[in-house]
Chimera marker file (.cmm) of the C-alpha trace (Angstrom):
<marker_set name="trace">
<marker id="1" x="21.641" y="68.790" z="62.007" r="1" g="1" b="0" radius="0.5"/>
<marker id="2" x="23.862" y="67.980" z="64.984" r="1" g="1" b="0" radius="0.5"/>
<marker id="3" x="27.485" y="69.032" z="64.478" r="1" g="1" b="0" radius="0.5"/>
<marker id="4" x="28.715" y="65.736" z="65.971" r="1" g="1" b="0" radius="0.5"/>
<marker id="5" x="26.614" y="63.881" z="63.418" r="1" g="1" b="0" radius="0.5"/>
<marker id="6" x="28.136" y="65.953" z="60.627" r="1" g="1" b="0" radius="0.5"/>
<marker id="7" x="31.649" y="65.156" z="61.878" r="1" g="1" b="0" radius="0.5"/>
<marker id="8" x="31.014" y="61.424" z="61.410" r="1" g="1" b="0" radius="0.5"/>
<marker id="9" x="29.873" y="61.836" z="57.822" r="1" g="1" b="0" radius="0.5"/>
<marker id="10" x="32.154" y="61.183" z="54.899" r="1" g="1" b="0" radius="0.5"/>
<marker id="11" x="33.841" y="64.220" z="53.453" r="1" g="1" b="0" radius="0.5"/>
<marker id="12" x="33.576" y="65.327" z="49.872" r="1" g="1" b="0" radius="0.5"/>
<marker id="13" x="35.594" y="67.646" z="47.702" r="1" g="1" b="0" radius="0.5"/>
<marker id="14" x="34.311" y="71.114" z="46.996" r="1" g="1" b="0" radius="0.5"/>
<marker id="15" x="35.476" y="73.824" z="44.625" r="1" g="1" b="0" radius="0.5"/>
<marker id="16" x="35.787" y="77.280" z="46.164" r="1" g="1" b="0" radius="0.5"/>
<marker id="17" x="37.139" y="80.512" z="44.808" r="1" g="1" b="0" radius="0.5"/>
<marker id="18" x="39.596" y="82.110" z="47.220" r="1" g="1" b="0" radius="0.5"/>
<marker id="19" x="41.968" y="85.015" z="46.708" r="1" g="1" b="0" radius="0.5"/>
<marker id="20" x="45.414" y="83.718" z="45.829" r="1" g="1" b="0" radius="0.5"/>
<marker id="21" x="47.070" y="85.927" z="48.444" r="1" g="1" b="0" radius="0.5"/>
<marker id="22" x="44.928" y="84.317" z="51.152" r="1" g="1" b="0" radius="0.5"/>
<marker id="23" x="45.863" y="80.830" z="50.011" r="1" g="1" b="0" radius="0.5"/>
<marker id="24" x="49.562" y="81.702" z="49.983" r="1" g="1" b="0" radius="0.5"/>
<marker id="25" x="49.358" y="83.267" z="53.446" r="1" g="1" b="0" radius="0.5"/>
<marker id="26" x="47.533" y="80.213" z="54.812" r="1" g="1" b="0" radius="0.5"/>
<marker id="27" x="50.211" y="77.931" z="53.371" r="1" g="1" b="0" radius="0.5"/>
<marker id="28" x="53.004" y="80.055" z="54.824" r="1" g="1" b="0" radius="0.5"/>
<marker id="29" x="51.364" y="79.872" z="58.250" r="1" g="1" b="0" radius="0.5"/>
<marker id="30" x="50.669" y="76.131" z="57.940" r="1" g="1" b="0" radius="0.5"/>
<marker id="31" x="46.903" y="76.655" z="58.190" r="1" g="1" b="0" radius="0.5"/>
<marker id="32" x="44.696" y="73.739" z="57.165" r="1" g="1" b="0" radius="0.5"/>
<marker id="33" x="42.071" y="75.507" z="55.061" r="1" g="1" b="0" radius="0.5"/>
<marker id="34" x="39.650" y="72.583" z="55.035" r="1" g="1" b="0" radius="0.5"/>
<marker id="35" x="39.670" y="72.310" z="58.834" r="1" g="1" b="0" radius="0.5"/>
<marker id="36" x="39.351" y="76.087" z="59.276" r="1" g="1" b="0" radius="0.5"/>
<marker id="37" x="36.485" y="76.245" z="56.784" r="1" g="1" b="0" radius="0.5"/>
<marker id="38" x="34.617" y="73.458" z="58.574" r="1" g="1" b="0" radius="0.5"/>
<marker id="39" x="35.227" y="75.053" z="61.976" r="1" g="1" b="0" radius="0.5"/>
<marker id="40" x="33.999" y="78.422" z="60.772" r="1" g="1" b="0" radius="0.5"/>
<marker id="41" x="30.888" y="76.891" z="59.193" r="1" g="1" b="0" radius="0.5"/>
<marker id="42" x="30.068" y="75.032" z="62.415" r="1" g="1" b="0" radius="0.5"/>
<marker id="43" x="30.413" y="78.275" z="64.384" r="1" g="1" b="0" radius="0.5"/>
<marker id="44" x="28.303" y="80.154" z="61.851" r="1" g="1" b="0" radius="0.5"/>
<marker id="45" x="25.597" y="77.465" z="61.935" r="1" g="1" b="0" radius="0.5"/>
<marker id="46" x="25.459" y="77.578" z="65.739" r="1" g="1" b="0" radius="0.5"/>
<marker id="47" x="25.223" y="81.377" z="65.731" r="1" g="1" b="0" radius="0.5"/>
<marker id="48" x="22.462" y="81.392" z="63.121" r="1" g="1" b="0" radius="0.5"/>
<marker id="49" x="20.468" y="78.713" z="65.013" r="1" g="1" b="0" radius="0.5"/>
<marker id="50" x="20.747" y="80.791" z="68.194" r="1" g="1" b="0" radius="0.5"/>
<marker id="51" x="19.594" y="83.932" z="66.391" r="1" g="1" b="0" radius="0.5"/>
<marker id="52" x="16.681" y="82.030" z="64.833" r="1" g="1" b="0" radius="0.5"/>
<marker id="53" x="15.693" y="80.589" z="68.223" r="1" g="1" b="0" radius="0.5"/>
<marker id="54" x="15.679" y="84.049" z="69.787" r="1" g="1" b="0" radius="0.5"/>
<marker id="55" x="13.472" y="85.429" z="67.002" r="1" g="1" b="0" radius="0.5"/>
<marker id="56" x="11.091" y="82.488" z="67.240" r="1" g="1" b="0" radius="0.5"/>
<marker id="57" x="10.873" y="82.695" z="71.038" r="1" g="1" b="0" radius="0.5"/>
<marker id="58" x="11.004" y="86.475" z="71.560" r="1" g="1" b="0" radius="0.5"/>
<marker id="59" x="7.283" y="86.748" z="72.399" r="1" g="1" b="0" radius="0.5"/>
<marker id="60" x="7.519" y="84.028" z="75.063" r="1" g="1" b="0" radius="0.5"/>
<marker id="61" x="10.666" y="85.564" z="76.566" r="1" g="1" b="0" radius="0.5"/>
<marker id="62" x="9.060" y="89.004" z="76.698" r="1" g="1" b="0" radius="0.5"/>
<marker id="63" x="5.889" y="87.584" z="78.256" r="1" g="1" b="0" radius="0.5"/>
<marker id="64" x="7.888" y="85.738" z="80.915" r="1" g="1" b="0" radius="0.5"/>
<marker id="65" x="9.977" y="88.826" z="81.727" r="1" g="1" b="0" radius="0.5"/>
<marker id="66" x="6.820" y="90.925" z="82.080" r="1" g="1" b="0" radius="0.5"/>
<marker id="67" x="5.304" y="88.281" z="84.363" r="1" g="1" b="0" radius="0.5"/>
<marker id="68" x="8.409" y="88.312" z="86.569" r="1" g="1" b="0" radius="0.5"/>
<marker id="69" x="8.381" y="92.124" z="86.728" r="1" g="1" b="0" radius="0.5"/>
<marker id="70" x="4.727" y="92.121" z="87.836" r="1" g="1" b="0" radius="0.5"/>
<marker id="71" x="4.723" y="89.085" z="90.112" r="1" g="1" b="0" radius="0.5"/>
<marker id="72" x="8.320" y="88.262" z="90.913" r="1" g="1" b="0" radius="0.5"/>
<marker id="73" x="9.550" y="84.689" z="90.860" r="1" g="1" b="0" radius="0.5"/>
<marker id="74" x="8.220" y="81.811" z="92.948" r="1" g="1" b="0" radius="0.5"/>
<marker id="75" x="11.324" y="81.710" z="95.144" r="1" g="1" b="0" radius="0.5"/>
<marker id="76" x="11.395" y="85.396" z="96.126" r="1" g="1" b="0" radius="0.5"/>
<marker id="77" x="10.398" y="84.601" z="99.725" r="1" g="1" b="0" radius="0.5"/>
<marker id="78" x="12.718" y="81.617" z="99.991" r="1" g="1" b="0" radius="0.5"/>
<marker id="79" x="16.043" y="83.047" z="98.896" r="1" g="1" b="0" radius="0.5"/>
<marker id="80" x="18.616" y="83.958" z="101.493" r="1" g="1" b="0" radius="0.5"/>
<marker id="81" x="20.536" y="86.390" z="99.264" r="1" g="1" b="0" radius="0.5"/>
<link id1="1" id2="2" r="1" g="1" b="0" radius="0.2"/>
<link id1="2" id2="3" r="1" g="1" b="0" radius="0.2"/>
<link id1="3" id2="4" r="1" g="1" b="0" radius="0.2"/>
<link id1="4" id2="5" r="1" g="1" b="0" radius="0.2"/>
<link id1="5" id2="6" r="1" g="1" b="0" radius="0.2"/>
<link id1="6" id2="7" r="1" g="1" b="0" radius="0.2"/>
<link id1="7" id2="8" r="1" g="1" b="0" radius="0.2"/>
<link id1="8" id2="9" r="1" g="1" b="0" radius="0.2"/>
<link id1="9" id2="10" r="1" g="1" b="0" radius="0.2"/>
<link id1="10" id2="11" r="1" g="1" b="0" radius="0.2"/>
<link id1="11" id2="12" r="1" g="1" b="0" radius="0.2"/>
<link id1="12" id2="13" r="1" g="1" b="0" radius="0.2"/>
<link id1="13" id2="14" r="1" g="1" b="0" radius="0.2"/>
<link id1="14" id2="15" r="1" g="1" b="0" radius="0.2"/>
<link id1="15" id2="16" r="1" g="1" b="0" radius="0.2"/>
<link id1="16" id2="17" r="1" g="1" b="0" radius="0.2"/>
<link id1="17" id2="18" r="1" g="1" b="0" radius="0.2"/>
<link id1="18" id2="19" r="1" g="1" b="0" radius="0.2"/>
<link id1="19" id2="20" r="1" g="1" b="0" radius="0.2"/>
<link id1="20" id2="21" r="1" g="1" b="0" radius="0.2"/>
<link id1="21" id2="22" r="1" g="1" b="0" radius="0.2"/>
<link id1="22" id2="23" r="1" g="1" b="0" radius="0.2"/>
<link id1="23" id2="24" r="1" g="1" b="0" radius="0.2"/>
<link id1="24" id2="25" r="1" g="1" b="0" radius="0.2"/>
<link id1="25" id2="26" r="1" g="1" b="0" radius="0.2"/>
<link id1="26" id2="27" r="1" g="1" b="0" radius="0.2"/>
<link id1="27" id2="28" r="1" g="1" b="0" radius="0.2"/>
<link id1="28" id2="29" r="1" g="1" b="0" radius="0.2"/>
<link id1="29" id2="30" r="1" g="1" b="0" radius="0.2"/>
<link id1="30" id2="31" r="1" g="1" b="0" radius="0.2"/>
<link id1="31" id2="32" r="1" g="1" b="0" radius="0.2"/>
<link id1="32" id2="33" r="1" g="1" b="0" radius="0.2"/>
<link id1="33" id2="34" r="1" g="1" b="0" radius="0.2"/>
<link id1="34" id2="35" r="1" g="1" b="0" radius="0.2"/>
<link id1="35" id2="36" r="1" g="1" b="0" radius="0.2"/>
<link id1="36" id2="37" r="1" g="1" b="0" radius="0.2"/>
<link id1="37" id2="38" r="1" g="1" b="0" radius="0.2"/>
<link id1="38" id2="39" r="1" g="1" b="0" radius="0.2"/>
<link id1="39" id2="40" r="1" g="1" b="0" radius="0.2"/>
<link id1="40" id2="41" r="1" g="1" b="0" radius="0.2"/>
<link id1="41" id2="42" r="1" g="1" b="0" radius="0.2"/>
<link id1="42" id2="43" r="1" g="1" b="0" radius="0.2"/>
<link id1="43" id2="44" r="1" g="1" b="0" radius="0.2"/>
<link id1="44" id2="45" r="1" g="1" b="0" radius="0.2"/>
<link id1="45" id2="46" r="1" g="1" b="0" radius="0.2"/>
<link id1="46" id2="47" r="1" g="1" b="0" radius="0.2"/>
<link id1="47" id2="48" r="1" g="1" b="0" radius="0.2"/>
<link id1="48" id2="49" r="1" g="1" b="0" radius="0.2"/>
<link id1="49" id2="50" r="1" g="1" b="0" radius="0.2"/>
<link id1="50" id2="51" r="1" g="1" b="0" radius="0.2"/>
<link id1="51" id2="52" r="1" g="1" b="0" radius="0.2"/>
<link id1="52" id2="53" r="1" g="1" b="0" radius="0.2"/>
<link id1="53" id2="54" r="1" g="1" b="0" radius="0.2"/>
<link id1="54" id2="55" r="1" g="1" b="0" radius="0.2"/>
<link id1="55" id2="56" r="1" g="1" b="0" radius="0.2"/>
<link id1="56" id2="57" r="1" g="1" b="0" radius="0.2"/>
<link id1="57" id2="58" r="1" g="1" b="0" radius="0.2"/>
<link id1="58" id2="59" r="1" g="1" b="0" radius="0.2"/>
<link id1="59" id2="60" r="1" g="1" b="0" radius="0.2"/>
<link id1="60" id2="61" r="1" g="1" b="0" radius="0.2"/>
<link id1="61" id2="62" r="1" g="1" b="0" radius="0.2"/>
<link id1="62" id2="63" r="1" g="1" b="0" radius="0.2"/>
<link id1="63" id2="64" r="1" g="1" b="0" radius="0.2"/>
<link id1="64" id2="65" r="1" g="1" b="0" radius="0.2"/>
<link id1="65" id2="66" r="1" g="1" b="0" radius="0.2"/>
<link id1="66" id2="67" r="1" g="1" b="0" radius="0.2"/>
<link id1="67" id2="68" r="1" g="1" b="0" radius="0.2"/>
<link id1="68" id2="69" r="1" g="1" b="0" radius="0.2"/>
<link id1="69" id2="70" r="1" g="1" b="0" radius="0.2"/>
<link id1="70" id2="71" r="1" g="1" b="0" radius="0.2"/>
<link id1="71" id2="72" r="1" g="1" b="0" radius="0.2"/>
<link id1="72" id2="73" r="1" g="1" b="0" radius="0.2"/>
<link id1="73" id2="74" r="1" g="1" b="0" radius="0.2"/>
<link id1="74" id2="75" r="1" g="1" b="0" radius="0.2"/>
<link id1="75" id2="76" r="1" g="1" b="0" radius="0.2"/>
<link id1="76" id2="77" r="1" g="1" b="0" radius="0.2"/>
<link id1="77" id2="78" r="1" g="1" b="0" radius="0.2"/>
<link id1="78" id2="79" r="1" g="1" b="0" radius="0.2"/>
<link id1="79" id2="80" r="1" g="1" b="0" radius="0.2"/>
<link id1="80" id2="81" r="1" g="1" b="0" radius="0.2"/>
</marker_set>
C-alpha cells in the first residue's frame, strides 16, 4: 500500500505496551509518540519492500550483471568517458 494513501486514511487508536521510562523520556523531550511510531513503521515498510524486491529479482540482476561482464553494455563504443 502506498504510504501517501495511508496518510490520507483515518487514524484509529491502538493499545501498545511501552516501557514507562521510555514514555517519560519521550514526554520530557516533547516527542510525539504517535508521529514517531508512524514514521518508523513507514520506514520499516519501505525497507522490507526493498529487501523483498531484491530477493525476488536477484536471479534477474545476477543474469544481467553476467551478461554485462561477458558482452559489455550497448553504449561501450559511444561513451566519451
